N, C-alpha and C positions, 0 to 999 in steps of 0.2 A: 504494500500500500504506500502510495506517495501522495502527499498533499501538493496540489498544483496551484492553488491560489484562491482568491475570493471573488465571487460574483455578486454584483449589486444591481438591483432593479433601478432604472432611471426613467423619468418622464420624457426627457428630450435627449436622445443619445448624442446628438451633435453638440449641444451645450455641455453635457457631461464630459465628452471627449475633449472639448476645448479647455474646460476647467482643469482637468487632470493633466493636460499637456502644459498649460501656461503656469499653473500653480505648483504642481509636483513634478513636472518635467518627464511625465510618462509618455512613451511613444506607442503608436499603433503597431501591433504585431500582425493582426488580422482583422479585417473589417468585413463582416457579413451582413451589414445593414442593421438589423435589429439586435445583433450580437457583435461586440467588439472586444478583442483581446488586446490588452495593453502590456507594456513591460512590467516587470516586478510581480507577475502573477495576478494582475488585476483584470477583471472581466466586467464589462458593462452589458446589460441586456434591457431592452425596453420593458416597461411594466406590463404591457399587453402580452408580449411574447413570454415573459416569465410566468405570468398568470396561467397561460396555456400549458406550460411545462408542469406546473404544480396543481393543475385542475382547479384554479381559482379565477375569479374575475378581477379586473384591474381595481375594482372598488375594495377588494379584499387585501390588497397590497398596501401596507402601512409604511410609509417612508420615514417619517420623523418619529422613530420609536425610542431613541436614546438608550438602547440596550446593548449596542456594540459600537466599536470604533475601528477605523482603519488606521493602523499604526505605521508611521514612517520615521526614519532617523536621518539626520543630516550631520555632516562633518563641519558645516559652517552655519551655526545657529544665527549669528548676527546678520549674515546676508539674507537668510530666509526670513527673518523678522522684518528686515527692510523691504523685502519683496511683498510680504503680506500688507505692510503699512501702506504701500502704494496702491493697493487694490481696495477701493471703497466699498465693493459689494460683499466683502468677507463678513460673515456673521459669526463673531467670536463667542465661544462659550465662556472663555476667560482669557485675560491677557497672559503674556508669558509668565510662567511661574517656575520656581525652583523647588523640586522635591527634596525631601529630607536627605537623600543620598547624593544630592548635588546636581542631578540632571535637570536641565531646563527644558520646558515643554510648553506648547500652546495647543489649544483645542478650538476647532471651528467647524462649521457646517459646510458641506459641499452644496451644489445647486439643488440637490434633492433632499437635503437635510440629513445626510449621513454624517456622523461625527468623524472628523479626521484629527488625529494627534500627530504633531511633528515634534520630535524631541532630538536633542543633540545625542549623538552616539555615546555609548558608555566609554568607548575609547577616548573620545574627545573630552569627556568629563575627567577621566583619569589623567590625560595629558595636561589639562587645565590645572588640576590640583598639583601635579608634579612641577609644572612650570611656575606655580605660585610659591614653590619652596617646600611643599609638604614632602615627606619621605614616602617611600612605598608603603611602609607600615602605617603611617598617619593617613595616607590616602585610603588604604583598606579599612581602617577604623572609621574614617569620615563617611565612606560609602556603605558601611555595613557588610563588606565583603571579606574575602580572605586574601592574604598576601600572594598566594599562588595565582589567583585569578588576575590580580593587578599586574604581576610580572608577565604572565602569558599575554595579556592585552597589550602591554608595552612592547613585548617582543614581536607580536604580530604587526603592530603599527610600524615597527622599524623595518619589517621585511619588504 
């Protein structure tokens, strides 16, 4: 068994495709009209088509359910925050926040009210803490992780 991605139902596939390309830089892998595959394992399908697949009407498809989120990471949180700030149509759930382990994140809705979270990668958090003068041990303590994980992340980042 292999997980291949996430499919979301959308009202207007063109608008959704444009949003995911412009905001999250996802590219079209395959476009079958009412079904579009994007990079990063993301799939878009029209509400009508999706309803047919699951034997429901489009009225049965609830888009703004606040029960799941699509999670993305970035290596450059500052640049992403600037990109979002330039887009007036973004509907934020909250401004950029910092979790107790030091990872910064922002949550907002896409054009169909699916929640999107974009957070800085944990490797970026680790590098930020190390660059600020924390030791590997202090970084592990600050993040609530272990020293082995911190060391492995730093080694991977240097490869």
